[in-house]
Every structure is written in structure tokens, then in C-alpha cells.
C-alpha positions in Angstrom: 25.2 218.3 112.3 27.1 218.8 109.1 30.3 220.7 111.5 29.2 218.0 113.9 29.3 214.8 111.3 33.3 216.3 110.3 34.5 216.7 113.9 32.8 212.9 114.9 35.1 211.4 111.7 37.9 213.5 112.7 38.1 212.2 116.2 37.5 209.0 115.6 40.3 209.0 113.2 39.0 208.1 110.6 38.8 210.9 107.7 40.0 209.7 104.3 44.1 209.8 104.2 43.6 207.9 107.7 42.1 205.1 107.2 45.4 203.1 105.6 45.8 200.0 104.8 48.5 199.3 107.1 48.4 195.5 108.0 49.9 192.4 105.8 47.0 190.7 103.9 43.7 192.0 102.2 41.2 190.8 104.7 43.0 192.1 107.3 42.4 194.7 106.0 39.0 194.7 104.7 38.3 193.8 108.6 40.3 197.2 109.6 38.1 199.3 108.1 35.1 197.8 108.3 35.9 198.4 112.2 37.0 201.5 111.5 33.2 202.0 109.2 31.6 200.1 112.9 33.2 203.5 114.5 32.5 206.0 112.2 28.8 204.7 112.2 28.8 204.4 116.8 30.4 208.0 116.1 27.4 209.9 113.7 24.1 207.5 114.2 25.3 208.6 118.0 25.2 212.1 117.6 22.3 211.8 115.4 20.2 209.8 118.8 21.0 212.8 120.9 20.1 215.4 118.8 17.3 214.2 117.5 16.5 212.4 121.6 16.5 217.2 122.8 13.3 217.4 120.1 11.5 214.1 120.5 12.7 211.4 123.3 10.6 209.3 121.5 12.1 209.2 118.2 14.8 209.5 120.0 14.6 206.0 122.0 13.0 204.5 117.9 15.9 205.5 116.6 18.5 204.5 119.4 16.9 200.7 119.3 17.3 200.7 115.0 21.2 201.3 115.6 21.3 198.6 117.9 19.7 196.0 115.7 22.0 197.4 112.9 25.5 197.6 115.5 24.2 194.2 115.7 23.7 193.3 112.6 27.0 195.0 111.5 29.5 193.7 114.7 28.8 189.7 112.6 29.8 190.9 109.1 33.3 191.0 110.8 33.0 187.7 112.6 31.2 185.8 109.6 34.3 187.5 107.3 37.1 185.7 109.3 34.7 182.6 109.3 34.3 182.3 106.2 38.8 183.5 105.6 39.6 181.2 108.0 37.8 177.8 105.9 39.2 179.2 103.3 42.7 179.1 105.3 41.7 175.7 106.1 40.3 174.3 102.7 43.9 175.7 101.3 45.8 174.0 104.2 43.5 170.8 103.4 44.5 171.2 99.4 48.6 171.1 99.8 48.4 168.6 102.1 46.7 166.8 99.5 48.5 168.2 96.6 52.2 166.8 98.8 50.6 163.4 99.4 49.7 163.7 95.3 53.1 163.8 95.0 54.1 161.2 97.3 51.3 159.0 95.1 52.6 159.0 92.2 56.2 159.1 93.1 56.1 156.0 94.9 54.0 154.3 91.8 56.8 155.9 89.9 59.5 153.7 91.7 56.8 151.0 91.9 56.8 150.3 87.6 60.6 151.5 87.8 60.7 148.4 90.2 58.1 145.8 88.2 60.1 146.7 85.3 63.6 145.2 86.5 61.8 142.2 87.4 60.3 142.1 84.6 63.3 142.2 82.8 65.2 139.7 85.8 62.8 137.5 84.8 62.9 137.3 81.0 66.7 136.6 81.6 66.7 134.5 84.0 63.4 132.7 81.6 66.0 132.6 78.6 68.7 131.7 81.0 66.0 128.3 82.3 65.4 127.4 78.5 69.1 127.4 77.8 70.1 125.1 80.7 67.0 122.4 79.8 68.1 122.5 76.1 71.8 122.5 77.6 70.4 119.0 79.7 68.2 118.3 77.1 71.8 117.2 75.1 73.5 116.4 77.8 70.5 113.4 78.7 70.4 112.9 74.2 74.5 112.1 75.1 74.6 110.0 78.6 71.7 107.4 76.0 73.6 107.7 73.5 76.9 107.2 76.0 74.9 104.6 77.8 74.3 102.3 74.6 77.1 102.4 74.2 78.5 101.0 76.6 76.2 98.5 77.3 77.1 97.6 73.6 81.3 96.9 74.6 79.5 95.3 78.0 78.4 93.1 75.5 81.1 92.7 72.7 82.9 92.1 76.3 80.8 89.5 77.6 81.4 87.5 74.3 85.8 87.9 74.3 84.9 86.6 77.5 83.1 83.2 76.8 85.0 83.0 73.1 88.1 83.8 76.2 87.2 81.3 78.2 85.7 78.5 76.1 89.1 78.7 74.3 91.2 78.5 77.8 88.9 75.4 78.6 89.7 73.5 74.8 93.7 74.6 75.7 93.2 73.0 79.0 91.5 70.5 77.6 94.2 70.4 74.9 97.3 70.2 77.5 95.4 67.4 79.4 94.6 65.3 76.6 98.5 66.1 75.2 99.7 66.0 78.7 98.6 62.0 79.3 99.7 61.5 75.6 103.5 62.0 76.9 102.7 59.9 80.3 101.7 57.2 78.3 
């Protein structure tokens, strides 16, 4: 039976020196190793079943059913491992996308913060200019009011002077007329 075991292992290409890690990732190496081990299991178990069946047919059938059960169980392992590996890879891809999205958000927030600061600075400048313009306008309005009062006073003086001059002209005209009449008499 040991000779058969050794021969089966060598025929299957599953000796320790032949089982090498040739795949690109650890998961693929594991799957390759599992497949080779399953092949060894199948070859050896098949030989055991054959030898047991020669001695007792019922024991051979029972052993064949046990082998079939374990074979189905072992066949599911690589599929489960691959499924888990795909989920992990999908999660990593999602994590990368989320990280990229977070970086974009951080960049956008930094840009918006910078723009907000620039707007605040501009607003402060405009507010300062508006206050200065308001002060200038108040000063100009005050000066304008003073000038209007001065003009009103000048106008008042002008009216007084005009009325005096009119009175003097009227008086002079009366005196002239009086002298004219007196000289013609």
C-alpha cells in the first residue's frame, strides 16, 4: 500500500519538490496547493477504495460514499476561498474609491475655505471703503449745508443792498425830476 501511495503521489506530480508556488498572489498559491492536495487525496483514496473493494465489496462502497462526501466538501473550499477573495478585492476597490472621493472632498473643502476667506477679506475692504465714502459724503453734505447757508446770507445781503440801491435810484430820480422842474420854472 505504501508503494502504491508513493507511486500515486509521483504520478500526480504532487511530491514536495514538485509543489512550488508559481502563482502571482498568495490566494492563487493557496488555491493551486489545495487543487494539488485534492488530486493527491483523490488518487490515494481511489486506490484505497479499490484495494478495500477487492477484500469486501460493501466496505468499498461505504468508503466510496465517504470519499464522495469529502470530495464534495473539499470541492467547495476553493470556491468559498475565491468568493471571499473577490469580496476582499471588491472591498479594497471600494475603499480606494472612497479614499479618492474623500481626498476630492477635502480638496474641494480647502478650495471653498480659501475662496470664503478671500470673499471675507474683500467684504472687509469694501465695508471699509463704504465707511470712508459715508464719512466723506457726510463731510461733503455738511460743507454743502454751510455753503448753502452762506449763499442764503449773501442772497439776503444782496436783496438788502438791492432794495437800498432801488430806494436811492428812486430818490435820485425824484430829486432829478424836482431839479428839472425847478430849473424850468
